[in-house]
N, C-alpha and C positions, 0 to 999 in steps of 0.2 A: 503494500499500500504506500501511496506516494507521501502521504504525511508522516508515515514513520521516516521514512529516508530523509525528510526535510529537517524533522528533528534532529535526528542523528548528525546531520552535518550542519547544523545551525551554529551555536555558540561557542562549544570547545570540540572542534574537529577531531583532532588527535585522541583526546580522551574518549570521547563518544564512541567513534569508530572502532576502536579496539573493544569495546564493550557493546558493539550494536547488537549482536546476536541475543545478548541478555535483555537488552532493551526492548527489542524487537519481539522477544517472547513474553516480556511482561505486557506490552500493546496487545497483543494476541489474545492473551488470558483475559485482558481487561474487557476486548471486545466480546468475548464469549460470555462474561459476567452481564454486561449491558444487555444483550441479545437475550439471555435468559431472564432478565430481571424484566424486560418490554413484554416478554412472552406471558407473564405472570399477570398482567394487568387485564381485568375483566372489560374488555373494550365494548363487547355486546350488552351490558348493562349500563354503561354511559350514553348519555344524549350528546352523540357526536354527528357534526354536518357529514355530509359525502365527502367534501372536500379532504375535511381532515382526515377521515379514514382511508382516503387514497395515501395521504401523505405518510400516516402511520405504516401502511403496507410496503410503501417504498423505503423506508427506513429500514423494516424487517429484510426487506429482500437484499439491501445494500450489506447489514449486518451479516446475513447467511452467507453472503457471496465472500464476505471478509474471512469468516471463518474456515471455508473451505479452499480459500486460495491465498495461502501465505505468501508475502513478498518474496520474490525470488532474490537470490544472493547475487551480489556483486563479484563474480567470479575474478574478474581481473584485479580488483582491489584487494580480494583475499590473496591473490597469488604475489602482487607487489607488496604486500605488508609482510608477507611470509618471508619473501626473498630480502626485502629490507632489513628486517630482524636478524636473518642468519648471517648476510654476508657481510664482511667488515667494510668492504669497498663495492656497494651495489652499483649497477650499471646506470648511468646518468639518465638514460631512457625511464627506468623505474622511478628515480627520484624525481623527474620532470613530471610524470603522470600523477604521483602521490602529491606532489605539491600543487597542482592543477585541482585534482579531485577534493584536495582537503581545504583548497582556498588558503594555502601557506605559500603565497609567492614572493612575499618581502621579508627583510629583515623585521620590521615593525609587527607582521602577522606572526612571525615565529616568535618574537619576544611576548607579544600580548599573550599567546597560547601556552609559553612555559609560565608565565604569572598566573594566569588562569588556572592552570592545572596544579601549580603550587597552593593557590588560594583554596582551590578544591580540596586538597588534602588535608589543609589546616581547618577548614570548616567541616569537614568529615570526621575530625577527631583523630586525624594523623595516620591513618591506616590505608595507604594505597594500595595495599596488595602486591600482586606480581608485576603490575601494570607499570610500577615506578621506573625499573631500569628500562622497560621496553620503551616507555614513552620518552625517556631522557635520550636514550641512544639514537631513536628515530628523529628526535628535534635536532640533535646533533649533526646527524648527518645531512638533514634537509638544510639546516643553517650552512653548512659549508659548501652544499650545492648552489644554494641562492647567492651566496657570497660571489662565486666564480661566475655563475650564469648571468647575474643581473647585479652587479655591485654598486650602481649608483642609485639603484631605487629605494626610498624612503629611508634614507640615512641621514643622521646628523653629521655636523662638522667634525666632532669628537670621534665618531664611526668613521669618517673618511680618513682621519689619522692612522686608524688601525688596518687601513686597508692599502698602504703602500706597498710597492712591489707585488701587486696582483694579490693581495690579502692573503698571505700565507696561513694554512689551516692552523689553528690554534690546537695544540697537543690536548686529549682527553685529560690527562692528569692536571693542566693548567685551568680546567674549567670548573668552576662550582657547580656540583651536582644539582643544586637548586634552582640557580638561575642561568646555568650554561654559559654565562660570561668569563671572560679571563679574569682570575682572582686577582684583587688588589692588596687585601689584607687577608691572606689564608691562615686558618686557626685549626686546631686539632681538637675534636671531641673525645670524650674518655674510650668511645669504641674504636679510636684509632683513624676515624675518616676526617678528611680535611674539606672545609667549606670556607666561603666567602664570609668574612666576620657578621657584617650587617644582616646576610640572608639566615644565617644560622641564629642570630640573637632574636630575629623576628620569630622564628619557629619556638625557641624557648620562651620569649614574651608571651606566647599564644597559650602557654602552660603545658606544652608538650614535653615528655620527659623521655622519649626515644630519638635513636638516631634516625633521622630521615630516609637515609639510602639502604641501611641494613635491618632497619625496626628493632634492633636490639634496645633493651633498656639502658639509659645513660647512667652511670654510677655516680656521678656529679655533673654539674652544668659550667664547669670551669672551661673557659676557652683558652688553649696554648698556642701562642703563635707559631707558626711553622715558618722558622726564618730559612731553613734550607730550601724549602719549596719556593719562597719569596726570592731569594737569590737566584734561582734556577729562571722563574718568569722573567726576571731582570735581565738576565744573560740572554733568554732567548728572544726577549723583544728589541735588545740591542743586536743582536746579530741579525735579525730579519728586518729591521729598520721601522719596528712598530714604535709608536711612543709609549714610554713607560707608564703604566697607570698611576694616576694620583691615589694616594692613600685616602679612603672614604671619609676616616675621622677627621681628616687636616683640617676641614672647614671649620671645625668648631673653635680652633685657636686663632682664626683669621679675624681681621677687623670687619665691621659689618660692611656688606657689599662687595666682599671679595671674595666669597665661598665659591668655591670650585667642588662642584658634585656630579653625581650622574645626572642630576636633573638638568635640562637644558635652561639656563637661565634667559636666553633670547625667547624660548617658548614660554616661559612663566611670564616674562615681561608683555608679551603678546596677549595672554590670558588677563593680564591686570588692566590693560587697555579696554578689553571687552566689558570688564567688571565696571569699569568707570564710566565710559562712553557708549557701549554697545546698547542694542535693543533689548527687550525682554528675553526673546530666545537666545541670544548671545550671551546674555548675562548668566542665565540658567545654564547653558553648556560650559562656560568659563568656570562657574563656581563648582559645577559637577566633577570638571577635570582636576582643578584644585582640590577638592575634597579627595579624590582617588590619589593623586601625587602626595599629598599630606600624610595619607594613610600608608604610603608606601615604605618610605625609610627616615631615619633621624635626619640624614641631610638635607632630604626635601624640605622637611619641616623648618629647618634653619634659613634655606635658601629661600624659600617661600615669604617667611617673616620678614628677612632682610629686604626683599624686592618691595616691600611694603604693601602687602596684601591685606594685613588684618584691618585696618582702619575701612578698607573697601568691602570686606566680608562683613563687618560689623555694620555697615550702612544697609546691606541687602537682607539684613535681619528684619528689617520692616518692609521687605519686598511684599507686595499685593500677589505675586505669583508663589502658590503654595511650595512648588517643587524648587522654585530658585530659594526660597525661606530654607527648606530642608537641606538643600546642599551647602547653604553659608552656614548654618549652625553646626552643621556636621564637619565641614572644614576647619571651624574653629575648634572644635573637639578634638580633631586629630592634630591640629597645630600645638593645642594646649599640653600635649603630652611633654612637649620641651619646656621644661621648667622656665627658661628666660621669656618664652612666649607667654606664659602664664600672665605675667606682668604687663607685656604689652597689649594684651587682650582687655583686661581691667583697665589701664590708662587710656584706652581708645573709647571708653565708657560703653563697653558692652555688657554689663551686668544687668541693667534695666531693660534692655531689648532683648537679652537671653531670657528674662522673666517673662517678658511680653510673649515670645514663642510659646514658653511653657504653658502660658495660660490660654494662648488663642490659636496655635499652630496645629497642624496636621497631627495625628497620632506619632508618625514617625518623628516629626520636628519636635514633639514635646518629650519623646523619649530621650532623644539626643540633647535636647536643651538641659534636661535633668542630668546626663551623663557629663555634660560640660560644666555645669555647676559644681558637681562632685570634684571634677578636676581641678577646677579654679580654688575650691575650698581647702585644698591640701594647704594652702598658706593661709595662717591663721588670720591674718586681718581681712582677707577676703570673705571670711565666715560672717564676721560682722557686717561687711557691705551687702553680702547676698541676703542674709536675714531681714535687714533693714530695707532692701528692695521688694518686698513681698514674695519671696520665693516659697516659703513654707507651706501656704496654704495651697499654693498652685501644685506642689509636690506632694501635698496629702490628697488633692483631686486625681492625680495621676496614679497614685498609690492605690486608690479605690476603684477607678474605672480603666485604668490602663491595661494592655496586653501584659502577659505572664513577663516578657523582658521590660516592659515600661515600669511595672511595680517593682521589680529588682533595682532598676536604675533610680526609681525614686527614694525607694527604701535606703539604697548606699547613700544617695546624697543627704537625705534627713538624718541619717546616723552621724555622718561627718560633721554635718553643719550643728546638730545638737551637742557635740563637744563643747561649744562655748555656750556659757551659762544662759545668757540672755536668749538665746534660739531655743533652749529648751522651754521656756515660758511661751514662747511664741507658737510652738508646736502643740503644746496643751492646749493654749486657748483657742487654735484653730480646729481641735478636735480630733487629736491623732488618737488618742487612746480608745476609742470605740472600735474602728477598722482594725488597730492592732489587736485587740482582742477576739475579734472574727478571725483573723488570719490564724490567731495561737488555738483556737479551737477546731479549726479546719485542717486536720492533720494531713489532707492528701492535697491540699491546696498549693503546696510548696512555699509558703511564706512564713513557716514557723521560725525558722532560724533569723530571719530578719526581724520578725515582730519581737522576739526576745531579747534581741541585741538592743533594738531601739528601746523598749521597755526598761531594760537593765540602767540605760544611761539616764532615762527621764527620771526614774524614781530614785536618783540623787538629787533631786530638786523639790522642793517641799509641794508647789504645784502639780508636778507630776506624782509625787507619792499619794497627794490627795484624790486625784482623778483615777489612778489605776486603784487604789483602794475602793472606791465608789464603785469599781466596774465588776466586784465580786471574783477576783482573780483566782483565790486560794485553790478552788477545787483542779481547775485547770494546771496551775502551776505545779500541784503535786502530782499530778498525773505525768507532768513532763519530768519532774525530779524522780519517779519510780521507773519510767521507760524512756527517757529522751536520750539523745547523743549526749557525749561528755561536756561540749561546749554549751548545749541547750540546757543542760542540768545545772550548770555551773550558773548561766544566767537567771535562771527560774530561781535559784536560791538567792542570788543576789536581789531579785525584785521582791521575793518574800521576806528576805531579812530587812529590807528597807520600809515594808509597809507594816511587817509586824512591830518593828521598832518604836516604843512609846504608844503602841494601840493595843490595848489588853484585848479588845474585842476580836481583833485579827488575829491574835495567838488562841483565843478561845475556839476559833473556826478551825484553825489549823490542827489544834489538838482534837477537835471532834473527827478530822478527817484522818486520824492515826499517823500524824506528820513524823512522830518521833522515830518510829522504827524505820522510816524511809530516809530521814534525816541521819541517823546514825549509821546507815549503810553508806549514805554518801560521803558522810565525813570520813568513811575508812576507805573508800574506793574512788572517791572522785578526783577533778583536778586539784592543784594546790588552792586555787583561789574557792573551787566550790567546797572543800575541806573546811576552810577557815569560815565560810559563810553559814555551812550547815553547824558547825561548831558553836557560833554565836547565837545562831537561833535556837538551839537545844539550850543554851545558857539562858536565854529569855525565857523560855518554858519552864526550866528549872526554878526560876525566880519568882514566877507565877505561883507554882506549887507551894514553895516556902511560905509565900506570902499568905497563901490560902489555909495553910497548915497551921501558920503562927495565929490565925485569929480564932 
């Protein structure tokens, strides 16, 4: 069926092509399920016009035909892929057919494919299976072929510098397994594999604990410079007339405006021109490009900020075009990962506009606005400014009506902002306690951890302690202490201690729920903080007993 083939060769041609049989089988299975479901509908009992009945019959016929006639395989493509994978130096005719069939005709096509594949690996949990080596090898062979066949198409000036003397083929050992580019700062991970520092750092920052190439668990995340390979790369560059790559980390020590990075400064300047003077479509596209560039690596974040993008992006937070607004706030989120950029963003007057996006933007924009506020709130003085700008009520609304991701973003931001004492009162007065209690009682909702962490920090404020005590929390807190995770038991004990201190009525309720047995167990097996809190509550209960006995 044509629509299956179109999907297979749409966004990620190499990745999808090598898995097309699996995808096609899934589509055929889905086709059968839809056809079966449609057959179960009692159309004869429905009041349908003749025209509608004809349309229904036509749909049935098409589905039955699809079931009985699977899409014929592309035998030439199968043959070419097999040969390209097996042979060290495939016939150029084979590579030419693959380049055309997979729409990988230029260096930019191949770069985008490599990045898309790696992003797919990261988003899928870092388990690419057997296809990682196959795809990496094929992309290298196709890149070498394209460089020789069509060296001047779609390349930057920096890439042209690498192509002097007919672009010598880069040895595989000199390429990063992730980006497929000549390595500038090679480092070794615990499995012995070597990667470009910025690429493997991005992998580790995403939370992965495995080696991308071998899928072995990393014993540690330390990166050891591979000085020997770096020297060999420098010697190879010199012997082949290739410009020696600049160290990607070098731009961090340069003066503003002199950053040299993988990012194309001329291209960034062009994007900023569109942000400043373009029409709505151009601004939307430029903001989207900067969003992706800022996400890609640390050097890009430095270069984009130095080029003056931040004030222009802040202006676009007020755009009436929802997609432009989403791109702008997400670009600022990505730029804020750099600590120096946090100050630039705040100094550009971004906080009130980000709060406005949090209140009135699309759901994606609201989520990313919350994440941006969390990132900025890492700096203590920003906690005060963000709270004063009215962010907390808007974050609570997102916490209540957001998507699962939005709720997590809102909770993280609220927690960090509440480290500042004044924001605790703001959160309590804005009504945060009732939704947190709902999350706490809904064990399957996925927000118990966040709710307990916020309650624990609010309970240290008198207004928070009072509001939590009024929400009848002790039964659910005791349930967590008995059955929760170590961290949740610790936070539940902290909340229980706060509300029971100086409140005999709450202590009475805890005793009636057999708190002593659970607290004794926690005082022996919990975390250090949980043990201390459990011990303190047990002391409070003992004092009550002594007071009663003395009367």
